[in-house]
ZAMARGU-4260 file (C-alpha; in steps of 0.2 Angstrom, whole numbers, plus 5000, padded with zeros to 4 digits):
<rodrens>
0) 5001/5000/5000 | 5010/5015/4996 | 5000/5032/4999 | 5001/5047/4983 | 4992/5061/4988
5) 4975/5068/4997 | 4961/5076/4992 | 4959/5088/5006 | 4978/5098/4999 | 4970/5102/4982
10) 4958/5114/4992 | 4971/5124/4996 | 4984/5137/4989 | 4997/5135/5000 | 5014/5130/4995
15) 5021/5116/5006 | 5038/5126/5006 | 5043/5120/5025 | 5038/5100/5016 | 5051/5105/5001
20) 5065/5110/5014 | 5063/5095/5027 | 5063/5082/5010 | 5079/5092/5003 | 5087/5091/5022
25) 5085/5071/5023 | 5088/5070/5006 | 5106/5079/5007 | 5110/5072/5026 | 5107/5052/5017
30) 5118/5056/5004 | 5129/5062/5016 | 5129/5046/5026 | 5133/5035/5011 | 5147/5043/5007
35) 5151/5041/5025 | 5148/5022/5023 | 5161/5021/5010 | 5174/5028/5020 | 5169/5016/5033
40) 5166/5032/5047 | 5147/5030/5046 | 5146/5020/5063 | 5154/5034/5073 | 5146/5047/5065
45) 5128/5038/5069 | 5134/5035/5087 | 5140/5054/5088 | 5125/5061/5083 | 5110/5047/5085
50) 5101/5047/5101 | 5107/5036/5113 | 5096/5036/5128 | 5110/5027/5140 | 5122/5041/5136
55) 5108/5054/5138 | 5103/5046/5156 | 5119/5043/5163 | 5123/5061/5162 | 5108/5067/5167
60) 5110/5054/5181 | 5126/5065/5186 | 5120/5082/5184 | 5106/5079/5196 | 5120/5070/5209
65) 5126/5087/5210 | 5140/5086/5196 | 5137/5103/5188 | 5149/5099/5172 | 5137/5086/5169
70) 5124/5097/5164 | 5135/5102/5147 | 5137/5085/5143 | 5117/5083/5146 | 5114/5098/5132
75) 5128/5092/5120 | 5120/5075/5120 | 5103/5083/5122 | 5107/5089/5101 | 5104/5072/5095
80) 5085/5073/5097 | 5087/5086/5084 | 5101/5081/5073 | 5096/5061/5075 | 5077/5064/5065
85) 5088/5068/5048 | 5097/5052/5051 | 5093/5036/5043 | 5097/5019/5042 | 5090/5011/5028
90) 5084/5016/5010 | 5068/5009/5015 | 5067/5020/5032 | 5068/5035/5021 | 5059/5033/5007
95) 5045/5027/5017 | 5046/5042/5030 | 5048/5056/5015 | 5032/5046/5008 | 5021/5049/5022
100) 5030/5068/5026 | 5023/5071/5008 | 5007/5067/5007 | 5001/5069/5026 | 5011/5081/5030
105) 5008/5096/5017 | 4990/5097/5022 | 4995/5100/5039 | 5008/5114/5035 | 4993/5122/5026
110) 4979/5119/5041 | 4994/5127/5052 | 5005/5139/5041 | 5024/5135/5040 | 5031/5143/5056
115) 5018/5131/5067 | 5020/5116/5056 | 5040/5119/5057 | 5038/5120/5077 | 5025/5107/5077
120) 5038/5093/5067 | 5053/5099/5077 | 5044/5098/5096 | 5035/5082/5090 | 5051/5074/5085
125) 5062/5078/5100 | 5047/5073/5112 | 5048/5055/5103 | 5063/5054/5108 | 5060/5057/5125
130) 5047/5044/5126 | 5061/5033/5119 | 5074/5038/5131 | 5062/5035/5146 | 5055/5019/5142
135) 5072/5011/5139 | 5085/5022/5148 | 5097/5010/5147 | 5098/5006/5129 | 5115/5009/5118
140) 5111/5007/5102 | 5108/5022/5095 | 5090/5028/5087 | 5087/5040/5072 | 5074/5044/5059
145) 5063/5056/5058 | 5048/5041/5062 | 5045/5050/5077 | 5040/5066/5068 | 5029/5058/5055
150) 5019/5046/5067 | 5014/5063/5076 | 5010/5072/5059 | 4999/5057/5054 | 4991/5056/5072
155) 4986/5075/5068 | 4980/5072/5050 | 4966/5057/5056 | 4963/5069/5071 | 4959/5083/5060
160) 4953/5075/5047 | 4944/5059/5051 | 4934/5055/5036 | 4947/5060/5023 | 4952/5046/5009
165) 4966/5044/5002 | 4973/5040/4985 | 4983/5025/4986 | 4991/5014/4974 | 4990/4993/4979
170) 5005/4985/4970 | 5000/4967/4963 | 5016/4958/4956 | 5018/4970/4943 | 5001/4978/4942
175) 4999/4996/4950 | 4982/4997/4957 | 4973/5015/4963 | 4962/5013/4974 | 4956/5025/4988
180) 4961/5021/5006 | 4951/5031/5023 | 4967/5040/5032 | 4962/5028/5047 | 4969/5015/5040
185) 4985/5021/5038 | 4987/5024/5058 | 4990/5004/5056 | 4999/5004/5041 | 5012/5014/5046
190) 5018/5003/5058 | 5015/4987/5047 | 5025/4995/5034 | 5041/4999/5047 | 5046/4979/5047
195) 5051/4981/5030 | 5063/4997/5035 | 5078/4982/5035 | 5078/4985/5018 | 5091/4993/5009
200) 5101/4993/5028 | 5117/5004/5029 | 5132/4996/5036 | 5133/5002/5054 | 5141/4993/5065
205) 5130/4986/5081 | 5114/4992/5071 | 5100/5006/5075 | 5084/5009/5080 | 5076/4993/5091
210) 5061/4987/5086 | 5052/4986/5101 | 5058/5004/5108 | 5053/5014/5092 | 5035/5006/5092
215) 5032/5011/5108 | 5038/5031/5105 | 5029/5030/5089 | 5014/5026/5097 | 5014/5040/5109
220) 5018/5051/5093 | 5000/5050/5088 | 4992/5057/5103 | 5007/5071/5105 | 5004/5076/5086
225) 4983/5076/5090 | 4987/5086/5108 | 5000/5099/5100 | 4989/5102/5082 | 4974/5108/5093
230) 4986/5118/5104 | 4993/5126/5089 | 4976/5129/5081 | 4969/5138/5097 | 4984/5148/5098
</rodrens>
């Protein structure tokens, strides 16, 4: 099931400028990851800039214990919550994320406007990152990808347009059948398709994104997105 577009966006004239920028940044950084992989430096890069819950949790515990210098470490490691959103571990992961970002994100951007949508995207991604840290604070495997932010967009979309229909292509062997699917179906399909995110994985020693932690955070992301769009529209 491949979502293509929705009908709601066609009733607006606002160009999805933030979506264009986010897609461009994600693709540019993924190309940089491919270069680092060829140079044998990708593992160090991902471990430095991906979200490693054990490192952030340890630094935070030291800071609470009275080590003032540890707050600097907490701040430095917390930047990974932002940077890690723009890194991806496989071709299938970035492709799936960008398709959902385009189909559902451009309508949410049209609803919120450029500035509020950018805030929505970044804050939602950071909050889901915190959920991942709380869920498994001892995890030493890096967490990367825009999955949390995309889940929040999906949650916001279904909350705002629960009866929307999504133009979808159903691959059937070599035949592609166009169909319309309720937006609520993609609440289910989003999690199913991530089973295939290992396809085309980059060579990252130790791996990234354990499934159990990622699913929990993204489930929370659905509620974060729904609550956040309601709050932003109110103001």
